[in-house]
C-alpha positions in Angstrom: -6.7 16.4 18.2 -8.2 16.3 21.6 -11.2 18.5 22.4 -11.0 18.2 26.2 -8.1 17.1 28.2 -7.2 17.1 31.9 -6.3 14.8 34.8 -8.8 12.6 36.6 -8.8 15.2 39.4 -9.7 18.2 37.2 -12.2 16.1 35.3 -13.9 15.0 38.6 -14.0 18.7 39.7 -15.7 19.8 36.5 -18.3 17.0 36.8 -19.0 17.8 40.5 -19.4 21.5 39.7 -21.8 20.6 36.8 -19.6 22.4 34.2 -18.1 19.4 32.3 -20.5 19.8 29.4 -19.7 23.5 29.2 -16.0 22.9 29.3 -16.2 20.3 26.5 -18.5 22.6 24.4 -16.2 25.6 24.8 -13.2 23.6 23.7 -15.3 22.1 20.8 -16.2 25.6 19.5 -12.6 26.7 19.9 -11.0 23.8 18.1 -13.7 22.6 15.7 -15.2 26.1 15.0 -18.8 25.1 15.4 -21.4 24.5 18.1 -22.4 21.0 19.2 -26.0 19.9 19.0 -28.2 20.1 22.1 -28.4 16.3 22.0 -24.6 15.9 22.1 -24.3 18.4 25.0 -26.9 16.4 27.0 -25.0 13.2 26.2 -21.9 14.7 27.7 -23.8 15.8 30.8 -25.2 12.3 31.4 -22.3 10.1 30.3 -19.5 12.0 32.1 -21.4 11.8 35.3 -21.4 8.0 35.0 -17.7 8.0 34.0 -16.9 10.1 37.0 -18.5 7.4 39.2 -16.5 4.7 37.5 -13.2 6.7 38.2 -14.1 7.5 41.8 -12.1 4.6 43.2 -9.0 5.9 45.0 -6.9 3.1 43.4 -7.3 5.0 40.0 -4.6 7.7 40.3 -5.7 11.4 40.4 -3.0 12.3 37.9 -4.1 9.9 35.3 -4.8 11.6 32.0 -8.4 12.1 30.7 -9.3 13.0 27.1 -12.8 13.5 25.8 -13.7 13.6 22.1 -10.3 12.6 20.6 -10.2 12.9 16.8 -8.5 9.8 15.4 -5.6 10.7 13.0 -6.4 10.6 9.3 -10.1 10.1 10.0 -13.1 12.3 11.0 -14.1 9.9 13.8 -13.8 10.8 17.5 -13.2 8.6 20.5 -15.6 9.4 23.4 -13.3 8.9 26.4 -9.6 8.0 27.0 -7.9 7.4 30.3 -4.1 7.2 30.3 -1.4 6.2 32.8 1.2 3.4 33.3 0.9 -0.2 34.3 2.7 -2.1 37.0 5.9 -2.2 35.0 5.7 1.5 34.1 4.6 0.9 30.5 2.3 3.5 29.0 -1.4 2.5 28.6 -4.4 4.3 27.1 -7.9 2.8 27.7 -10.5 4.0 25.2 -14.1 3.9 26.3 -16.9 4.0 23.8 -20.0 5.5 25.6 -23.6 4.8 24.6 -26.9 5.9 26.1 -28.8 3.0 24.5 -31.2 0.9 26.6 -32.2 -1.6 24.0 -30.9 -3.2 20.8 -31.9 -5.9 18.3 -29.5 -8.4 17.0 -28.9 -9.0 13.3 -27.3 -11.7 11.2 -24.6 -9.3 10.0 -21.2 -9.5 11.5 -20.6 -6.7 14.1 -24.0 -5.0 13.4 -27.0 -4.3 15.7 -30.1 -2.3 15.4 -31.1 0.4 17.9 -33.1 3.7 18.1 -30.8 6.6 17.2 -31.3 9.7 15.2 -35.1 9.6 15.4 -35.5 6.0 14.3 -34.4 2.4 14.5 -31.1 2.1 12.5 -28.4 -0.4 11.8 -25.2 0.6 13.6 -22.0 -1.1 14.6 -21.9 -3.0 17.9 -20.2 -0.9 20.5 -17.5 -3.4 21.1 -16.7 -3.5 17.3 -16.7 0.3 17.3 -14.3 0.5 20.2 -12.0 -2.1 18.8 -11.9 -0.6 15.3 -11.1 2.8 16.8 -8.2 1.3 18.8 -6.9 -0.4 15.6 -7.0 2.9 13.7 -5.0 4.6 16.5 -2.4 1.8 16.4 -2.2 1.8 12.7 -1.7 5.6 12.2 0.1 6.8 15.2 3.9 6.4 14.9 4.5 7.3 18.6 2.1 4.6 19.7 4.0 2.0 17.7 7.5 3.2 18.5 6.9 3.7 22.3 4.8 0.5 22.5 1.8 2.4 24.1 -0.8 -0.2 24.8 -4.3 0.8 23.5 -7.1 -1.1 25.3 -10.6 -0.7 24.0 -13.9 -1.2 25.9 -17.5 0.0 25.8 -19.8 1.3 28.5 -23.6 1.3 28.1 -24.6 3.0 31.3 -28.4 2.9 30.7 -28.5 -0.7 29.4 -29.9 -3.5 31.5 -28.6 -7.0 30.6 -31.1 -8.7 28.3 -28.8 -11.1 26.5 -29.1 -9.3 23.1 -26.1 -6.9 23.4 -23.9 -9.7 24.6 -25.3 -12.3 22.3 -22.6 -15.0 21.5 -22.9 -14.0 17.8 -20.8 -10.9 18.8 -18.3 -12.9 20.9 -15.3 -12.1 18.8 -15.7 -8.4 19.4 -16.8 -8.7 23.0 -13.5 -10.4 23.6 -11.5 -7.7 21.8 -13.3 -4.9 23.6 -15.2 -5.9 26.8 -18.7 -4.5 27.3 -20.0 -3.0 30.5 -23.7 -2.3 31.3 -25.8 -0.3 33.7 -25.1 -2.5 36.8 -21.5 -3.2 35.9 -19.8 0.1 36.7 -17.8 -1.7 39.4 -16.6 -4.2 36.8 -15.5 -1.4 34.6 -13.6 0.2 37.5 -11.8 -3.1 38.2 -11.1 -3.4 34.4 -9.4 0.0 34.4 -7.5 -0.8 37.7 -6.0 -3.9 36.1 -4.2 -1.8 33.5 -3.6 1.6 35.1 -1.6 1.6 38.3 0.1 5.0 38.2 -0.8 8.4 36.7 1.2 10.1 33.9 0.2 13.8 34.2 -1.3 13.6 30.7 2.1 12.8 29.2 0.7 9.8 27.2 -2.2 12.0 25.9 0.3 14.6 24.8 2.3 12.0 22.9 -0.7 10.6 21.2 -2.1 14.0 20.3 1.2 15.5 19.1 3.0 12.5 17.8 3.9 12.0 14.1 1.3 10.4 12.0 2.4 7.4 10.1 1.5 7.5 6.4 -1.9 5.9 5.8 -2.0 2.4 4.3 -2.4 2.5 0.6 -5.1 0.3 -0.9 -2.8 -0.6 -3.8 0.0 -1.6 -1.4 -2.3 -3.8 0.7 -4.3 -5.4 -2.1 -2.2 -8.5 -2.4 -2.6 -9.3 1.3 -6.3 -8.5 1.1 -7.0 -10.9 -1.7 -5.2 -13.6 0.3 -7.8 -13.2 3.0 -5.8 -11.0 5.4 -7.5 -8.0 7.2 -5.5 -5.1 6.0 -8.1 -2.3 6.6 -10.4 -2.2 9.6 -13.7 -0.8 8.4 -15.3 1.6 10.8 -18.9 2.7 11.4 -20.6 3.4 8.0 -18.0 1.4 6.1 -18.7 -1.7 8.1 -22.5 -1.2 7.9 -22.4 -0.8 4.1 -20.0 -3.8 3.7 -22.2 -6.1 5.7 -25.4 -4.9 4.0 -23.9 -5.6 0.6 -22.6 -9.0 1.7 -26.1 -9.9 3.0 -27.7 -8.7 -0.3 -25.3 -10.9 -2.3 -26.6 -13.9 -0.4 -30.2 -13.1 -1.1 -30.2 -12.2 -4.8 -30.8 -14.4 -7.9 -31.9 -13.9 -11.5 -35.5 -13.4 -10.4 -34.6 -11.2 -7.4 -32.2 -8.5 -8.7 -30.9 -5.9 -6.3 -29.1 -2.6 -6.8 -27.1 -0.8 -4.1 -26.0 2.9 -4.5 -23.3 4.0 -2.2 -22.5 7.7 -2.2 -19.3 9.0 -0.8 -16.8 11.9 -1.3 -13.0 11.7 -1.7 -11.3 9.5 0.9 -14.5 8.1 2.4 -13.3 4.6 1.8 -15.3 3.7 -1.3 -12.4 1.7 -2.9 -11.5 0.0 0.4 -15.1 -1.2 0.9 -15.3 -2.2 -2.8 -12.2 -4.4 -2.7 -13.2 -6.0 0.6 -16.5 -6.8 -1.0 -14.7 -8.3 -4.0 -12.8 -10.6 -1.7 -15.7 -11.5 0.6 -18.3 -12.2 -2.2 -15.7 -14.2 -4.2 -15.0 -16.3 -1.0 -18.7 -17.2 -1.0 -18.1 -19.0 -4.3 -20.0 -16.4 -6.3 -18.9 -15.0 -9.6 -18.0 -11.3 -9.1 -15.9 -8.6 -10.6 -14.5 -5.2 -9.6 -15.3 -2.6 -12.3 -13.9 0.9 -13.0 -14.4 3.0 -16.1 -10.9 4.5 -15.5 -8.2 2.0 -16.2 -5.6 3.6 -13.9 -6.8 2.0 -10.7 -7.2 -1.4 -12.3 -3.7 -1.4 -13.8 -2.1 -0.3 -10.6 -3.9 -3.0 -8.7 -3.1 -5.7 -11.3 0.6 -4.6 -11.2 0.6 -5.1 -7.4 -0.8 -8.6 -7.8 1.6 -9.7 -10.6 3.7 -12.6 -9.4 1.3 -13.6 -6.6 -1.7 -14.6 -8.8 -2.0 -16.0 -12.3 -2.6 -13.4 -14.9 -5.9 -15.1 -15.8 -7.1 -15.0 -12.2 -6.3 -11.3 -12.0 -8.1 -10.6 -15.3 -11.1 -12.4 -14.0 -11.3 -10.1 -10.9 -11.0 -6.7 -12.6 -12.9 -5.3 -15.6 -13.6 -2.1 -17.5 -17.1 -0.8 -17.7 -17.6 -1.3 -21.4 -17.6 -5.0 -21.6 -21.1 -5.9 -20.6 -23.2 -4.9 -23.6 -23.0 -8.4 -25.0 -23.0 -10.3 -21.7 -25.8 -12.8 -20.9 -28.3 -11.4 -18.4 -27.6 -12.5 -14.8 -24.3 -14.0 -15.7 -22.6 -12.5 -12.6 -23.7 -13.0 -9.0 -22.4 -9.5 -8.2 -20.7 -6.6 -9.9 -18.9 -4.0 -7.8 -18.6 -0.7 -9.6 -16.1 1.8 -8.2 -16.0 5.4 -9.4 -19.5 4.8 -10.9 -19.8 8.5 -11.7 -17.4 7.8 -14.6 -19.7 5.4 -16.4 -20.5 6.3 -20.1 -23.5 5.8 -22.2 -21.9 4.0 -25.1 -18.9 1.6 -25.0 -16.0 1.0 -27.2 -13.1 3.2 -28.4 -15.5 5.0 -30.8 -18.4 4.9 -28.4 -20.5 2.9 -30.8 -21.2 -0.2 -28.8 -24.1 -1.0 -26.5 -26.9 1.2 -25.3 -26.0 2.4 -21.8 -23.4 1.1 -19.4 -25.5 1.5 -16.3 -28.3 -0.6 -17.9 -25.9 -3.2 -19.2 -24.2 -3.7 -15.8 -27.5 -4.0 -14.0 -28.7 -6.6 -16.5 -25.5 -8.6 -16.2 -25.6 -9.0 -12.5 -28.0 -10.2 -9.8 -26.5 -7.6 -7.5 -24.9 -4.4 -8.6 -23.1 -2.2 -6.1 -22.4 1.3 -7.4 -19.9 3.5 -5.5 -20.5 7.1 -6.6 -19.5 10.7 -6.1 -21.3 12.9 -8.6 -18.9 15.8 -7.8 -16.1 13.7 -9.4 -17.7 13.6 -12.9 -14.9 15.0 -15.0 -15.9 14.5 -18.6 -18.9 15.6 -20.5 -19.5 11.9 -21.3 -19.8 10.8 -17.7 -23.4 9.7 -17.0 -23.0 8.1 -13.6 -25.7 9.7 -11.5 -28.0 8.3 -8.8 -31.1 9.2 -10.9 -29.6 7.3 -13.9 -29.0 4.2 -11.8 -32.5 4.4 -10.3 -34.0 4.6 -13.7 -32.4 1.5 -15.1 -32.9 -0.4 -11.9 -36.6 0.3 -12.0 -36.8 -0.9 -15.7 -35.0 -4.1 -14.7 -37.4 -4.7 -11.8 -34.5 -4.5 -9.3 -35.0 -3.4 -5.7 -32.8 -0.4 -4.9 -31.0 0.3 -1.6 -29.3 3.7 -1.1 -26.7 4.6 1.5 -23.7 6.9 2.1 -20.2 6.8 3.3 -19.1 9.7 5.5 -15.9 8.5 7.3 -13.1 10.7 5.9 -9.6 9.3 5.5 -8.0 11.2 2.7 -6.8 14.8 3.3 -5.8 13.8 6.8 -9.4 13.0 7.7 -10.4 16.6 7.2 -14.0 17.1 6.1 -13.2 20.8 6.7 -10.7 20.9 3.9 -13.1 19.3 1.4 -15.8 21.9 2.4 -13.2 24.7 2.1 -12.3 23.4 -1.4 -15.9 23.4 -2.6 -16.1 27.0 -1.3 -12.8 28.1 -2.9 -13.6 26.6 -6.3 -17.1 28.0 -6.0 -18.6 24.5 -6.6 -21.0 25.2 -3.8 -21.1 27.6 -0.9 -20.1 26.2 2.5 -19.4 27.6 5.9 -15.7 26.6 5.7 -14.1 29.9 4.5 -11.0 29.3 6.6 -8.5 26.5 7.1 -7.6 27.5 10.6 -7.2 24.5 12.9 -7.5 22.1 9.9 -4.8 19.5 10.0 -3.8 19.4 6.3 -0.7 20.7 4.6 -2.1 23.1 2.0 0.3 25.5 0.4 0.1 28.0 -2.5 3.5 28.0 -4.3 4.7 31.0 -6.3 6.5 29.2 -9.1 6.3 25.8 -10.9 10.0 25.3 -10.0 9.3 25.6 -6.3 6.3 23.3 -6.7 8.5 20.7 -8.4 11.3 21.0 -5.7 8.8 20.6 -2.9 7.3 17.5 -4.5 10.8 16.1 -5.1 11.6 16.6 -1.5 8.4 15.0 -0.2 8.9 12.0 -2.6 12.2 11.1 -1.0 10.4 9.5 2.0 8.5 6.8 0.3 7.8 7.5 -3.4 4.4 8.9 -2.7 4.5 12.5 -4.0 3.5 13.5 -7.5 2.8 16.5 -9.7 -0.5 16.7 -11.7 -2.0 19.4 -13.9 -5.1 20.4 -15.7 -5.0 19.1 -19.3 -4.1 22.5 -20.8 -0.8 21.5 -22.6 -0.5 19.3 -25.7 1.1 15.9 -25.4 4.0 16.6 -27.8 6.4 14.1 -26.2 4.1 11.2 -27.1 5.3 11.4 -30.7 8.6 13.1 -30.1 10.3 11.9 -26.8 12.9 14.6 -27.1 10.2 17.3 -26.5 8.8 18.5 -23.2 5.1 19.2 -22.8 4.6 21.6 -19.9 7.1 24.4 -20.3 7.5 27.7 -18.4 10.6 29.4 -19.8 10.5 32.3 -17.3 10.9 29.8 -14.5 13.4 27.4 -16.1 10.7 24.7 -15.8 10.0 21.9 -18.3 8.4 18.5 -17.9 6.7 15.8 -19.8 3.2 14.4 -19.3 3.2 11.1 -17.5 5.5 8.4 -19.1 4.0 6.8 -22.1 5.9 3.6 -21.4 4.3 3.3 -18.0 0.9 4.4 -19.0 -1.6 4.2 -16.2 1.1 2.9 -13.8 2.6 6.4 -13.7 1.6 7.0 -10.1 3.7 4.1 -8.7 6.8 4.2 -11.0 9.8 5.7 -9.2 11.0 7.9 -12.1 7.6 9.3 -12.7 8.0 11.9 -10.0 9.7 13.9 -12.8 6.6 13.8 -15.0 3.2 15.4 -14.6 0.0 13.4 -14.4 -3.5 14.3 -15.4 -7.0 13.5 -14.2 -7.0 10.3 -16.3 -4.0 8.8 -14.6 -4.7 9.7 -11.0 -8.5 9.5 -10.4 -9.4 6.8 -8.0 -5.8 6.7 -6.7 -3.9 8.5 -3.9 -0.5 9.7 -2.8 0.8 11.3 0.4 1.5 14.7 -1.3 0.1 16.1 -4.5 1.4 19.1 -6.4 -1.3 20.7 -8.6 -0.6 23.0 -11.6 -3.8 25.0 -12.4 -3.8 25.9 -16.0 -5.6 28.7 -17.9 -8.8 26.7 -18.1 -9.6 28.0 -14.5 -8.8 31.5 -13.5 -10.2 34.0 -11.0 -11.2 37.6 -11.8 -12.4 39.9 -9.1 -13.0 37.0 -6.8 -15.1 35.0 -9.3 -13.9 31.6 -10.5 -14.1 31.5 -14.3 -13.7 28.4 -16.5 -12.8 28.2 -20.2 -12.9 24.8 -22.0 -11.1 26.4 -25.0 -7.9 26.5 -23.0 -7.9 22.7 -22.7 -5.5 20.9 -25.0 -7.1 19.6 -28.2 -6.2 16.0 -27.2 -8.2 16.2 -24.0 -11.3 13.9 -24.4 -12.9 15.3 -21.3 -14.6 18.2 -23.0 -14.5 16.9 -26.6 -17.8 17.7 -28.2 -18.5 20.8 -26.1 -18.5 23.1 -29.1 -21.4 21.2 -30.7 -23.2 21.3 -27.3 -22.6 25.1 -27.2 -24.3 25.5 -30.6 -27.3 23.3 -29.6 -27.9 24.7 -26.0 -25.3 27.3 -25.0 -26.6 27.8 -21.5 -26.7 24.1 -20.6 -23.4 23.4 -22.3 -21.7 26.3 -20.4 -23.0 25.0 -17.1 -21.9 21.4 -17.8 -18.4 22.4 -18.9 -18.0 24.7 -15.9 -18.9 21.8 -13.6 -16.5 19.4 -15.4 -13.5 21.8 -15.1 -14.2 22.6 -11.4 -14.7 18.9 -10.6 -11.4 18.1 -12.3 -9.5 20.4 -10.1 -11.4 19.4 -7.0 -10.5 15.8 -7.8 -6.8 16.6 -8.5 -6.6 18.6 -5.2 -7.9 15.7 -3.2 -5.4 13.1 -4.3 -3.0 13.9 -1.5 -3.6 12.2 1.9 -1.4 14.5 3.8 -0.9 17.6 1.7 -1.6 19.6 -1.5 0.6 22.2 -3.1 -1.0 24.6 -5.6 0.6 26.7 -8.4 -1.6 28.6 -10.9 -0.2 29.9 -14.2 -2.3 33.0 -13.6 -1.0 35.5 -11.1 -4.4 36.8 -9.9 -5.6 33.2 -9.4 -2.6 32.3 -7.3 -3.2 35.4 -5.3 -6.8 34.5 -4.8 -5.9 31.1 -3.2 -3.1 32.8 -1.2 -5.6 35.2 0.3 -8.0 32.4 1.1 -5.2 30.7 3.1 -4.6 33.8 5.1 -8.2 34.0 6.4 
């Protein structure tokens, strides 16, 4: 999505008439649905004046395309400025320019990271050349039209207030300076010449139109790329806060020892890249010769990852990399240099099948490692036994004498990069009130389906492309087929629909097995994983009456361990128990409805609930 687009000529006219910031802001409100901050408006006024000076050379064609604030597909990030045209052999070119108003930075010892004054204080940020390069890589990776038409994406950065001081162009950043050249205050002429090297002819915005409207290639799956990652290849380019957090954790891993323990808490919602950063850390810290493991409470991600690695690595090597969260109660203190805990919100207090081992998984993990990195999203706690909260981690870190570092991931990749969809979902499920009451202009395929049969057919159709569409449901039906394979579990006689819960033979590998599209998964087999399209059956544990979302744990199947023990809690403290169970059920559906990278199809067994979601879509 492009906020502002035009030709060089119209852009120059808007700058000369001092209306460029107004034009961008008007388009921003129209497309994004919200106003920009005064600071962002001022930055447009200043930076676009400088860019207009850069483009004033007559050799840069007037009909070259100009885009401002281009939202990168499948992410929530925006490119500041793009100029398009064709080169001397008529091949299409897009030059992306990362604009900064900085006038000073401090170097760091972290790859691609600098410090500068932004947001009211001195903060760690990615080097502008790294940022421009990473954005260009994302566009290349996710735009099918860019790949098929061989559109050349050329990144650079322009710091129009920055006087050369040697810091911003320090040789330490040479790798990224070569990938995305940097131009400073007195180098506007050099930037003009750089642009002229690549753009000889205008294109009347045709290349912009292609990039903005072209088909989005399915996002890379972490599971599919894991093998290459562990062999040292760069499968995922980390952007902005992902890169900052990765480098910070890597630095901490070099500083810690048994007498200098550190704990890092990384908060991030669905699709913010928690698992990507976690796996990259596993590779990087292991490459330092340090003993480290990737930990998840839920076995589904581990089993999927291990399946992808089978045949490329010895089974013993794979087992040494991945672990469950319940195996640290008897581990020697400080045995591990680093433990990387993904989905940390799913940690339990006790370990073992009967929850009778150890004292507290958070405590035991912190004791077992010199560095513990917890990736957490408290809104994805889906059982009453989940204790993974920031406060819990802080408590045990303090008792262990560990220094705590807290940070957050905000870059959105799942749900087609739509933060708006996630906010809408929070509002729709009445988890928390947000401003997103409409899905208008949100690039995500959300549908309310009127029958389970139509839901199944839609998922079957989407699955034909690449085996990345699945059905899931709230755990409201007993698992009869587990003991009797001839029986189906989820049955709707009025709709001629019947299906089994996920294949018992495949277990946690359900999400990648080809035949499993016929089965229905649950929260336990899909949390922490992703597909392109998810079909969600909402059971009677969540209904809507007169616009109010109501949850009922008694409608869950008796085998479901998520709410096991809630009746006892109800007797002890009814109000607290009701609030906890309500949160668990809503979080469950929030998690199920965010497994799809490109779309989510919903069917509720309750007519009024289906109508409720239908009406929300029409707003």
